[in-house]
DOFI-383933 format. One line per field, with one value per atom (N, C-alpha, C, O): x, y, z; residue number from 1. Coordinates in steps of 0.001 Angstrom, whole numbers, plus 500000, padded with zeros to 6 digits. Layout:
DOFI-383933
u: X, ...
v: Y, ...
w: Z, ...
n: NUM, ...
//
This chain:
DOFI-383933
u: 789675, 789352, 789097, 789891, 788003, 787654, 788490, 789156, 788433, 789214, 788667, 789412, 787348, 786765, 787244, 787491, 787379, 787891, 789348, 789759, 790135, 791533, 791647, 792509, 790746, 790781, 790398, 790976, 789419, 789020, 790146, 790374, 790856, 791974, 793097, 793724, 793345, 794405, 794008, 794865, 792707, 792249, 792092, 792126, 791919, 791719, 793051, 793954, 793170, 794444, 794635, 793677, 795899, 796239, 796276, 797176, 795315, 795259, 796475, 796847, 797101, 798285, 799454, 800220, 799597, 800713, 800530, 801495, 799297, 799091, 799209, 799705, 798760, 798836, 800243, 800595, 801040, 802378, 803342, 804224, 803191, 804209, 803910, 804827, 802672, 802430, 802337, 802367, 802227, 802276, 801026, 801070, 799912, 798671, 797898, 797856, 797295, 796449, 795109, 794763, 794366, 793103, 792101, 791349, 792085, 791100, 791470, 790573, 792742, 793150, 792875, 792497, 793067, 792756, 791262, 790883, 790410, 788973, 788607, 787706, 789281, 789041, 789327, 788558, 790438, 790786, 789759, 789376, 789314, 788315, 786984, 786359, 786556, 785287, 785394, 784456, 786528, 786729, 786710, 786204, 787255, 787222, 785813, 785469, 785002, 783613, 782817, 782073, 782967, 782261, 782768, 781987, 784071, 784623, 784084, 783842, 783892, 783303, 781865, 781448, 781107, 779723, 779676, 778859, 780537, 780524, 780966, 780427, 781946, 782366, 781248, 781046, 780524, 779456, 778327, 777875, 777871, 776767, 777185, 776443, 778361, 778821, 779117, 778876, 779630, 779885, 778609, 778545, 777589, 776298, 775705, 775158, 775811, 775306, 776103, 775547, 777381, 778251, 777941, 778193, 777403, 777094, 775815, 775545, 775027, 773781, 774091, 773772, 774710, 775111, 775352, 775291, 775626, 775953, 777437, 777909, 778166, 779595, 780355, 780269, 781089, 781768, 782838, 783044, 783518, 784527, 783883, 784434, 782713, 782006, 781545, 781595, 781097, 780665, 781855, 781738, 782995, 784197, 784646, 785026, 784603, 784975, 783988, 784393, 782706, 781700, 781875, 781724, 782191, 782436, 783678, 783692, 784720, 785941, 785661, 786209, 784807, 784469, 783698, 783903, 782822, 782104, 783059, 782896, 784042, 785077, 785892, 786249, 786183, 786872, 786057, 786596, 784754, 783874, 783912, 783968, 783881, 783937, 785247, 785249, 786357, 787664, 787760, 788292, 787252, 787276, 786447, 786883, 785253, 784431, 785110, 785056, 785746, 786398, 787586, 787804, 788357, 789551, 789233, 789802, 788332, 788096, 786935, 786951, 785936, 784761, 784305, 783313, 785008, 784652, 783293, 782729, 782755, 781440, 780353, 779264, 780630, 779671, 779621, 778672, 780629, 780721, 780661, 781483, 779708, 779632, 779299, 779617, 778670, 778286, 779460, 779314, 780608, 781804, 782706, 783042, 783096, 783872, 785238, 785686, 785891, 787274, 787390, 788486, 786293, 786327, 787234, 788004, 787158, 787999, 789473, 790336, 789761, 791160, 791740, 792884, 790964, 791435, 791625, 792605, 790685, 790801, 792027, 792719, 792295, 793471, 794756, 795707, 794776, 795960, 796116, 797238, 795013, 795073, 795516, 796190, 795150, 795590, 797079, 797685, 797679, 799121, 799949, 801161, 799301, 800036, 800477, 799821, 801577, 802035, 801154, 800554, 801069, 800204, 800566, 799671, 801837, 802196, 801767, 801468, 801730, 801269, 799767, 799298, 799019, 797585, 797343, 796449, 798135, 797976, 798192, 797399, 799247, 799531, 798431, 798027, 797955, 796924, 795607, 794997, 795165, 793887, 793930, 792974, 795031, 795137, 795221, 794607, 795971, 796046, 794711, 794341, 793988, 792667, 791722, 790896, 791823, 790910, 791279, 790406, 792531, 792958, 792619, 792350, 792627, 792433, 791108, 791124, 789951, 788717, 788675, 788045, 789332, 789370, 790177, 789811, 791264, 792052, 791289, 791439, 790476, 789708, 788607, 788411, 787896, 786803, 786736, 786261, 787207, 787264, 785918, 785645, 785086, 783789, 783635, 784401, 782639, 782387, 781982, 782319, 781268, 780838, 782030, 782075, 782990, 784163, 785040, 785629, 785130, 785935, 785352, 786058, 784056, 783435, 783271, 783359, 783034, 782871, 784148, 784108, 785279, 786558, 787283, 788345, 786738, 787431, 787622, 788703, 786610, 786728, 787612, 788340, 787553, 788456, 789910, 790797, 790148, 791490, 791890, 793042, 790937, 791219, 791579, 792391, 790984, 791355, 792817, 793549, 793236, 794642, 795549, 796645, 795095, 795886, 796004, 797070, 794909, 794973, 795975, 796751, 795964, 796949, 798362, 799313, 798504, 799814, 800337, 801528, 799446, 799860, 800276, 801195, 799595, 799995, 801340, 802052, 801690, 802992, 804131, 805268, 803833, 804868, 805301, 806425, 804425, 804767, 804216, 803602, 804459, 803960, 804771, 805941, 804113, 804792, 805519, 804999, 806698, 807453, 806856, 806125, 807171, 806651, 807578, 808719, 807079, 807806, 809048, 810042, 809018, 810158, 811359, 812484, 811118, 812243, 812799, 814010, 811921, 812406, 813219, 814244, 812787, 813526, 814887, 815887, 814928, 816190, 817152, 818343, 816647, 817492, 817997, 819162, 817121, 817514, 818585, 819530, 818442, 819413, 820767, 821809, 820753, 822008, 822676, 823897, 821882, 822425, 823044, 824099, 822391, 822898, 824228, 825162, 824310, 825558, 826675, 827810, 826363, 827392, 827883, 829078, 826978, 827370, 828261, 829237, 827927, 828728, 830106, 831101, 830177, 831475, 832338, 833548, 831726, 832476, 832978, 834110, 832141, 832518, 833660, 834621, 833562, 834634, 835895, 837002, 835749, 836915, 837647, 838878, 836922, 837569, 838191, 839214, 837597, 838185, 839444, 840410, 839460, 840656, 841775, 842951, 841409, 842426, 843072, 844218, 842365, 842920, 843832, 844739, 843611, 844390, 845748, 846494
v: 060514, 061920, 062483, 062256, 063211, 063748, 064990, 065543, 065407, 066583, 067845, 068787, 067858, 069024, 069123, 070224, 067983, 067985, 068429, 069168, 067972, 068385, 069888, 070563, 070403, 071829, 072623, 073677, 072120, 072806, 072782, 073780, 071660, 071568, 072523, 073149, 072627, 073517, 074987, 075849, 075266, 076647, 077160, 078370, 076260, 076737, 077178, 076363, 078486, 078985, 078606, 078402, 078519, 078254, 079600, 080401, 079870, 081199, 081528, 082697, 080531, 080808, 081255, 082134, 080645, 081003, 082392, 083150, 082739, 084034, 085176, 086248, 084964, 086051, 086202, 087276, 085162, 085233, 086005, 086698, 085898, 086492, 087928, 088621, 088400, 089768, 090752, 091961, 090281, 091141, 091961, 092925, 091613, 092357, 091762, 090544, 092622, 092140, 091694, 092020, 090948, 090398, 091504, 091414, 092540, 093595, 094423, 094899, 094614, 095371, 094567, 095122, 093256, 092387, 092471, 092541, 092464, 092574, 093956, 094080, 094991, 096339, 096415, 097005, 095814, 095812, 095030, 095451, 093898, 093095, 093838, 093840, 094463, 095196, 096383, 096670, 097066, 098177, 097667, 098349, 096482, 095901, 095571, 095792, 095047, 094722, 096001, 096076, 097006, 098276, 098959, 099556, 098869, 099416, 098701, 099330, 097393, 096646, 097064, 097196, 097272, 097716, 099113, 099363, 100018, 101370, 101357, 102103, 100512, 100396, 099830, 100281, 098847, 098225, 099219, 099351, 099917, 100866, 102048, 102451, 102601, 103736, 103305, 104067, 102102, 101608, 101409, 101730, 100877, 100710, 102067, 102242, 103027, 104370, 105041, 105798, 104763, 105354, 104796, 105463, 103594, 102983, 103536, 103293, 104273, 104832, 106180, 107232, 106138, 107335, 106975, 105805, 107984, 107701, 107928, 107649, 108433, 108676, 107346, 106675, 106965, 105665, 105551, 104466, 106648, 106582, 106341, 105618, 106947, 106698, 105248, 104637, 104703, 103302, 102394, 101442, 102678, 101860, 101955, 100951, 103162, 103327, 102600, 102011, 102630, 101932, 100430, 099757, 099898, 098448, 098074, 097042, 098899, 098630, 098674, 097879, 099606, 099701, 098471, 097998, 097954, 096727, 095537, 094631, 095533, 094495, 094630, 093627, 095862, 096090, 095548, 094923, 095791, 095295, 093775, 093196, 093132, 091668, 091152, 090188, 091785, 091355, 091589, 090747, 092716, 092980, 091951, 091442, 091641, 090620, 089266, 088513, 088945, 087646, 087497, 086422, 088571, 088495, 088659, 087960, 089572, 089905, 089147, 088892, 088784, 088103, 087010, 087191, 085891, 084848, 084210, 083568, 084372, 083813, 084534, 083990, 085748, 086456, 085870, 086122, 085094, 084512, 082994, 082317, 082448, 081009, 080277, 079095, 080947, 080312, 080152, 079522, 080698, 080583, 079521, 079577, 078556, 077413, 077814, 077275, 078745, 079072, 080201, 080721, 080598, 081738, 081474, 082351, 080290, 079986, 079918, 080336, 079393, 079313, 080711, 080974, 081598, 082965, 083691, 084414, 083497, 084137, 083628, 084406, 082334, 081784, 082345, 082646, 082483, 083049, 084525, 085000, 085247, 086662, 086812, 087785, 085861, 085927, 085684, 086112, 085004, 084739, 085931, 085966, 086912, 088090, 088929, 088942, 089615, 090528, 091767, 092094, 092461, 093647, 094729, 095396, 094919, 095955, 095569, 096441, 094264, 093825, 094059, 094488, 093765, 094043, 095545, 095980, 096327, 097781, 098302, 099101, 097857, 098309, 097861, 098618, 096642, 096107, 096863, 097272, 097052, 097718, 099192, 099712, 099864, 101282, 101452, 102360, 100591, 100645, 100353, 100977, 099389, 099061, 100242, 100476, 100980, 102092, 103352, 104172, 103521, 104740, 104674, 105707, 103496, 103377, 103965, 104727, 103651, 104265, 105782, 106485, 106283, 107728, 108393, 109469, 107764, 108300, 108186, 109026, 107152, 106942, 107985, 108535, 108251, 109225, 109926, 109357, 111149, 111906, 112568, 113668, 111879, 112418, 112196, 111451, 112849, 112653, 111208, 110668, 110596, 109212, 108271, 107402, 108437, 107557, 107888, 106992, 109168, 109538, 108952, 108298, 109187, 108695, 107182, 106543, 106606, 105157, 104402, 103320, 104963, 104288, 104725, 104187, 105679, 106211, 105149, 105056, 104361, 103363, 102199, 101627, 101847, 100810, 101280, 100499, 102549, 103110, 103136, 102864, 103462, 103482, 102091, 101958, 101063, 099689, 099431, 098830, 099882, 099762, 100537, 100083, 101709, 102516, 101804, 101816, 101180, 100436, 099289, 099066, 098566, 097495, 098065, 097454, 099219, 099857, 100271, 100141, 100771, 101147, 099925, 099998, 098799, 097590, 097073, 096390, 097395, 096978, 097745, 097273, 098930, 099707, 099072, 099288, 098291, 097599, 098294, 099359, 097648, 098174, 099373, 099538, 100190, 101307, 100774, 099909, 101280, 100838, 101374, 102364, 100718, 101176, 102238, 102395, 102950, 104071, 103611, 104336, 102431, 101934, 101691, 102061, 101069, 100806, 102109, 102241, 103072, 104368, 105077, 105685, 105014, 105653, 104979, 105655, 103657, 102926, 103307, 103506, 103409, 103804, 105233, 105529, 106106, 107499, 107580, 108361, 106778, 106763, 106249, 106800, 105199, 104664, 105687, 105843, 106378, 107401, 108532, 109060, 108888, 109960, 109546, 110346, 108290, 107802, 107778, 108140, 107353, 107315, 108720, 108927, 109676, 111060, 111600, 112301, 111276, 111730, 111085, 111737, 109787, 109109, 109709, 109859, 110047, 110669, 112041, 112418, 112776, 114104, 114029, 114793, 113110, 112982, 112413, 112769, 111541, 110986, 112046, 112048, 112956, 114011, 115055, 115649, 115283, 116222, 115642, 116374, 114347, 113713, 113677, 113774, 113537, 113516, 114876, 114951, 115959, 117296, 117659, 118476, 117071, 117440, 116850, 117092
w: 342795, 342936, 341542, 340630, 341368, 340058, 339759, 340634, 338505, 338116, 338769, 339036, 339027, 339688, 341139, 341631, 341829, 343199, 343229, 344124, 342240, 342173, 341924, 342487, 341059, 340781, 342025, 342291, 342796, 344015, 345039, 345724, 345157, 346090, 345692, 346546, 344377, 343912, 344068, 344262, 343982, 344037, 345457, 345682, 346420, 347784, 348381, 348570, 348681, 349191, 350652, 351397, 351036, 352421, 353146, 352894, 354047, 354658, 355501, 355611, 356096, 356919, 356059, 356454, 354870, 354010, 353409, 353304, 353010, 352375, 353378, 353032, 354618, 355592, 356158, 356647, 356102, 356686, 355797, 356305, 354463, 353621, 353188, 352748, 353294, 352881, 354042, 353812, 355271, 356445, 356684, 357449, 356057, 356257, 357430, 357604, 358220, 359312, 358737, 357601, 359539, 359038, 358740, 357770, 359563, 359325, 358108, 357413, 357821, 356636, 355376, 354344, 355467, 354332, 354008, 352839, 355047, 354835, 354317, 353488, 354785, 354288, 352789, 352030, 352373, 350953, 350141, 349049, 350669, 349957, 349845, 348784, 350928, 350901, 349946, 349202, 349965, 349027, 347586, 346695, 347354, 346014, 345553, 344392, 346451, 346097, 345836, 344858, 346701, 346494, 345224, 344483, 344977, 343735, 342514, 341484, 342614, 341508, 341245, 340094, 342324, 342149, 341522, 340636, 341972, 341407, 339948, 339131, 339614, 338212, 337348, 336221, 337865, 337086, 336815, 335678, 337858, 337672, 336800, 335905, 337055, 336255, 334821, 333884, 334643, 333289, 332505, 331319, 333164, 332503, 332149, 331060, 333062, 332810, 331688, 330893, 331630, 330613, 329221, 328218, 329156, 327858, 327245, 326069, 328013, 327506, 326856, 327409, 325690, 324971, 323514, 323136, 322699, 321303, 321015, 319913, 322001, 321836, 321948, 322976, 320913, 320951, 322042, 322585, 322371, 323431, 324794, 325624, 325027, 326281, 326368, 327435, 325245, 325233, 325514, 326285, 324898, 325130, 326582, 327183, 327149, 328556, 329462, 330464, 329128, 329919, 329875, 330895, 328712, 328594, 329393, 330064, 329329, 330092, 331598, 332362, 332013, 333432, 333896, 335013, 333058, 333431, 333459, 334277, 332582, 332638, 333927, 334544, 334329, 335608, 336767, 337680, 336726, 337788, 337851, 338936, 336693, 336652, 337234, 338000, 336876, 337378, 338888, 339611, 339363, 340804, 341565, 342597, 341059, 341704, 341657, 342630, 340548, 340390, 341334, 341893, 341513, 342365, 343845, 344683, 344172, 345577, 346202, 347406, 345421, 345967, 344999, 344293, 344957, 343988, 344267, 343382, 345478, 345759, 344966, 344784, 344491, 343644, 342237, 341495, 341868, 340530, 340604, 339986, 341345, 341524, 340233, 340101, 339286, 338035, 337084, 336036, 337418, 336571, 337173, 338356, 336359, 336848, 337394, 338406, 336736, 337096, 338104, 338308, 338743, 339663, 340856, 341246, 341439, 342601, 342224, 342996, 341040, 340602, 340379, 340751, 339779, 339548, 340877, 341062, 341798, 343113, 343866, 344523, 343775, 344448, 343850, 344572, 342540, 341889, 342253, 342433, 342362, 342744, 344192, 344529, 345059, 346453, 346594, 347577, 345626, 345676, 345208, 345420, 344568, 344113, 345307, 346349, 345145, 346190, 346183, 345160, 347318, 347370, 346355, 345836, 346062, 345093, 343690, 342873, 343395, 342085, 341929, 340875, 343007, 342976, 342858, 342132, 343568, 343526, 342106, 341610, 341465, 340101, 339138, 338255, 339309, 338425, 338596, 337608, 339837, 340087, 339701, 339125, 340014, 339654, 338131, 337572, 337476, 336016, 335357, 334363, 335928, 335414, 335559, 334678, 336637, 336906, 336129, 335847, 335784, 335091, 333597, 332984, 333015, 331567, 331077, 330110, 331698, 331192, 331377, 330586, 332402, 332616, 331501, 331028, 331085, 329974, 328659, 327772, 328539, 327322, 327164, 326080, 328244, 328211, 329559, 330542, 329600, 330848, 331109, 330629, 331874, 332284, 333783, 334395, 334364, 335793, 336092, 337146, 335173, 335389, 335474, 336345, 334582, 334638, 335840, 336444, 336189, 337370, 338646, 339414, 338874, 340108, 340101, 341150, 338925, 338842, 339146, 339731, 338756, 338964, 340226, 340542, 340945, 342121, 343198, 343781, 343469, 344544, 344095, 344907, 342814, 342312, 342410, 342755, 342107, 342256, 343726, 344062, 344605, 346040, 346554, 347469, 345973, 346336, 345992, 346779, 344826, 344453, 345383, 345713, 345809, 346751, 348096, 348712, 348558, 349820, 349727, 350657, 348616, 348443, 348343, 348831, 347720, 347643, 349001, 349283, 349844, 351196, 352005, 352820, 351779, 352505, 352009, 352745, 350767, 350250, 350903, 350924, 351439, 352118, 353419, 353870, 354029, 355263, 356483, 356410, 357613, 358880, 359332, 358985, 360108, 360736, 361966, 362671, 362218, 363385, 364676, 364672, 365767, 367055, 367651, 367217, 368633, 369231, 369974, 370011, 370564, 371337, 370432, 370770, 369283, 368389, 367814, 367639, 367519, 367046, 368119, 367809, 369366, 370454, 370628, 370870, 370506, 370637, 369510, 369753, 368290, 367160, 367353, 367089, 367810, 368049, 369139, 369020, 370199, 371283, 370783, 371138, 369963, 369430, 368515, 368540, 367715, 366832, 367648, 367295, 368720, 369584, 370221, 370290, 370687, 371284, 370255, 370564, 369030, 367983, 367660, 367449, 367620, 367359, 368476, 368207, 369737, 370868, 370842, 371159, 370460, 370390, 369288, 369456, 368175, 367086, 367514, 367210, 368211, 368674, 369687, 369592, 370658, 371656, 371015, 371419, 370030, 369332, 368555, 368527, 367917, 367157, 368096, 367757, 369255, 370210, 370827, 371046, 371113, 371669, 370645, 370997, 369371, 368311, 368120, 367676, 368445, 368305, 369458, 369294, 370615, 371799, 371846, 372796
n: 1, 1, 1, 1, 2, 2, 2, 2, 3, 3, 3, 3, 4, 4, 4, 4, 5, 5, 5, 5, 6, 6, 6, 6, 7, 7, 7, 7, 8, 8, 8, 8, 9, 9, 9, 9, 10, 10, 10, 10, 11, 11, 11, 11, 12, 12, 12, 12, 13, 13, 13, 13, 14, 14, 14, 14, 15, 15, 15, 15, 16, 16, 16, 16, 17, 17, 17, 17, 18, 18, 18, 18, 19, 19, 19, 19, 20, 20, 20, 20, 21, 21, 21, 21, 22, 22, 22, 22, 23, 23, 23, 23, 24, 24, 24, 24, 25, 25, 25, 25, 26, 26, 26, 26, 27, 27, 27, 27, 28, 28, 28, 28, 29, 29, 29, 29, 30, 30, 30, 30, 31, 31, 31, 31, 32, 32, 32, 32, 33, 33, 33, 33, 34, 34, 34, 34, 35, 35, 35, 35, 36, 36, 36, 36, 37, 37, 37, 37, 38, 38, 38, 38, 39, 39, 39, 39, 40, 40, 40, 40, 41, 41, 41, 41, 42, 42, 42, 42, 43, 43, 43, 43, 44, 44, 44, 44, 45, 45, 45, 45, 46, 46, 46, 46, 47, 47, 47, 47, 48, 48, 48, 48, 49, 49, 49, 49, 50, 50, 50, 50, 51, 51, 51, 51, 52, 52, 52, 52, 53, 53, 53, 53, 54, 54, 54, 54, 55, 55, 55, 55, 56, 56, 56, 56, 57, 57, 57, 57, 58, 58, 58, 58, 59, 59, 59, 59, 60, 60, 60, 60, 61, 61, 61, 61, 62, 62, 62, 62, 63, 63, 63, 63, 64, 64, 64, 64, 65, 65, 65, 65, 66, 66, 66, 66, 67, 67, 67, 67, 68, 68, 68, 68, 69, 69, 69, 69, 70, 70, 70, 70, 71, 71, 71, 71, 72, 72, 72, 72, 73, 73, 73, 73, 74, 74, 74, 74, 75, 75, 75, 75, 76, 76, 76, 76, 77, 77, 77, 77, 78, 78, 78, 78, 79, 79, 79, 79, 80, 80, 80, 80, 81, 81, 81, 81, 82, 82, 82, 82, 83, 83, 83, 83, 84, 84, 84, 84, 85, 85, 85, 85, 86, 86, 86, 86, 87, 87, 87, 87, 88, 88, 88, 88, 89, 89, 89, 89, 90, 90, 90, 90, 91, 91, 91, 91, 92, 92, 92, 92, 93, 93, 93, 93, 94, 94, 94, 94, 95, 95, 95, 95, 96, 96, 96, 96, 97, 97, 97, 97, 98, 98, 98, 98, 99, 99, 99, 99, 100, 100, 100, 100, 101, 101, 101, 101, 102, 102, 102, 102, 103, 103, 103, 103, 104, 104, 104, 104, 105, 105, 105, 105, 106, 106, 106, 106, 107, 107, 107, 107, 108, 108, 108, 108, 109, 109, 109, 109, 110, 110, 110, 110, 111, 111, 111, 111, 112, 112, 112, 112, 113, 113, 113, 113, 114, 114, 114, 114, 115, 115, 115, 115, 116, 116, 116, 116, 117, 117, 117, 117, 118, 118, 118, 118, 119, 119, 119, 119, 120, 120, 120, 120, 121, 121, 121, 121, 122, 122, 122, 122, 123, 123, 123, 123, 124, 124, 124, 124, 125, 125, 125, 125, 126, 126, 126, 126, 127, 127, 127, 127, 128, 128, 128, 128, 129, 129, 129, 129, 130, 130, 130, 130, 131, 131, 131, 131, 132, 132, 132, 132, 133, 133, 133, 133, 134, 134, 134, 134, 135, 135, 135, 135, 136, 136, 136, 136, 137, 137, 137, 137, 138, 138, 138, 138, 139, 139, 139, 139, 140, 140, 140, 140, 141, 141, 141, 141, 142, 142, 142, 142, 143, 143, 143, 143, 144, 144, 144, 144, 145, 145, 145, 145, 146, 146, 146, 146, 147, 147, 147, 147, 148, 148, 148, 148, 149, 149, 149, 149, 150, 150, 150, 150, 151, 151, 151, 151, 152, 152, 152, 152, 153, 153, 153, 153, 154, 154, 154, 154, 155, 155, 155, 155, 156, 156, 156, 156, 157, 157, 157, 157, 158, 158, 158, 158, 159, 159, 159, 159, 160, 160, 160, 160, 161, 161, 161, 161, 162, 162, 162, 162, 163, 163, 163, 163, 164, 164, 164, 164, 165, 165, 165, 165, 166, 166, 166, 166, 167, 167, 167, 167, 168, 168, 168, 168, 169, 169, 169, 169, 170, 170, 170, 170, 171, 171, 171, 171, 172, 172, 172, 172, 173, 173, 173, 173
//
């Protein structure tokens, strides 16, 4: 087996293992990926537009935004970076991250150019990348409970309150 085959085997994630430990449904995972790709495109276009200026801070923010776009494409859609040898390995490593880690990374990546140069271009260009981080952050919170389990918990709490009330009344008598 060649080293390239070994690298491909190591880079290919096990979909059952990744979906089992983070608790995300398949459609939410795809929503996050699509938001990441659209966020990468918006960062790339806005970053390129931001570089067409003479202000050095705008140029630095534009270069950072294009770097954000590259990282988003590399992590969320490695098929867009087929010409890069390590794209699958980076994507596999990014898939192993917990959702809150991705959320912190994507939101931090999107906030930096806005702090560097506060313009409408940087705000709108990084908005979808930031939203991708927010989507991953929401998935880190976990699933919402169902109504039956909430009703059962409420009923148990009510019974415990009634037992405490009757216990204190019996103790007074």
